[in-house]
Structure formats: C-alpha cells, structure tokens
N, C-alpha and C positions, 0 to 999 in steps of 0.2 A: 237572078244569079243562080247558077248551078249549085246544088247543095255540096257536091264534093269540092268545088272551088272555095266556097265559103268555109268549109271545115279546114281546108288547107291554109287559108288566110288566118283563121283563128289560131291554129297550131303555130304558124309562123310568128304571129304577134306575140303569143304566150312565150315562145322560146326566146325571143329578143328581150322581153320584159323581165322574165324570171331567170333566164339563162339555162333552162333545162329543155331537153327534147321530149316531145310527146310521141310515144310509139303506138303503132296501131295494135300490137299484140305483145304479150309476154315473150313469145318466141322471137319477135323482132328485137325487143330490148335485150334479150339474152345474147343475141348475136353480137351486140356492141360491147358486151361485158368482157373483162379479162377474168380468167380463172373460174368460169361458170356462174358468176354472179351469186345470187342467194343460194344456189344449189352447190356452192363450193364446200368441200369436205371440212375445211378449217372453220367456216362459219357454222356448219351444222354441229361440229364438235364443241365449239364455243357455247352454242345454245344448249347442248346436252349438258355440259358442265354446269352451266348457270342453273338449269332445271334441277340437277342433282343437288347442288348446293341449296337451292330454295327449299326443296322437299326435306332436306336434312335439317335445315333451320326450322322449318314447320314442325318436324318430329321432336326436335329438342326444346322448342319454345311454342307450343301449340296455342297459347293464349296471347302471344304478342306478334300479331302479323305486321308485315312491312307494308305500309299504306302509302301510296303516292297521291298527289293532288288529282291526277287523271282518274285513279281508282275511285276517290271520293266523289268526283263529278259524275262518274258513271253510276255509282251507288245512289246518289241523290236523284239522278235522272230515272233510274229503275224504280225507286220508291215513288216518285211523282207519277210515272206512268201507271204504276200498280194501283193508285187510287182510282183510276178509271176502270179497273176490274178487267181489263183486257190482257190477253197473253202478250209477253214481251219477247221480241225476237231481236237477237244481237248477231250481226255478222262481223266476225273478228278477222281482219286481214292480217295474216302473219301471226297467228296465235302462239307460235313457238312453244314455249314450255308450259303455257296455260296458267301462269301465275294469277292473272286477273280473274279468270274464271274460278279457280279454286278458292281464292280469297272471297269473292262475292258469294259463292255457294256456302261458304263458311258462316257468313254473317247475315245472309238473307233468310227470311222465313221460308222453310221448304214448301210452303203452299203457294208461294208466288209462282205463277206459270212463266218460267224463264226458259227460253229455247236458245241455245248458244251454238252457232255454226262457225266453224273455222275454215277459212280459205287459206290453204298452205300449199307450198310446192311439194311435189311428190317426194323429192329427195329428203326435204326436212321431215315430212310426215313419217317416212320410213326410218329416218335416223332417230326419231323420238318415240317410235313405237314400243321400244323395250321399256319405257318409263310410263306407259299408259296405265299400269296397274296401281 
C-alpha cells in the first residue's frame, strides 16, 4: 500500500473516532480557525494578564508557589531522570507565560542540567517579550 494512502486512512479513522481533524501543518490548521486561532490578540492579552498576575503573586508570596499535579509529575520525572546523571531536555509546546519553568527552576538544584525549549507562535512570543525580564 502506498504510504500516502495509509497516512490518509489513519487520519480519516482518527477523525471519525476522536472527532478532530488532523492537519498537515500549523498554517493549514490556522486557515480553518476563526479570529487567527492561537495568534488572536485577545488570547495573547489573556496569557499576558495571567503571566503578570502569576509574577505578582510570586513577588508577594515567594515561598508559597502554586503547584499543580502536572507540575509535580514533571518534577518527579526530572528528579528520576537526574539520577541517571544525564542532561534533561524539555520541549514545552505553548510555554506561554513560563510558570512551570520558573517554578521548577525555583525548586530544583541549580546543578541539575536542565535545558528547556519552548515552541511558541511568533505572535505569542512577541506579545510576552516585554515580560521576559
């Protein structure tokens, strides 16, 4: 069977089971969105406001971080991987305001070789650039 036909059949089956479309690229998905998708100014402003609030809470209560189950799971995973003595690489899709990264850097030993890469839309990265300091 031709590989492109197999890919098409898998995408079709997934769409019917899950009810979501699989797009070939971000650009193709963006064309199906109303109001620019994740690059919409209102979404960017919402993430900016959330980031400002998070940093303000951190400034006022530096010893009481807001921790989610996801953050605890990631922390446990990083600590387990660190026992192997190898560098740890995290690819964060949609890092937004960076709360998880900043919280982990706050509680992790600074000697743990942690490399954090954020994959973000250009509009969101530009919108949050002013908060990077």
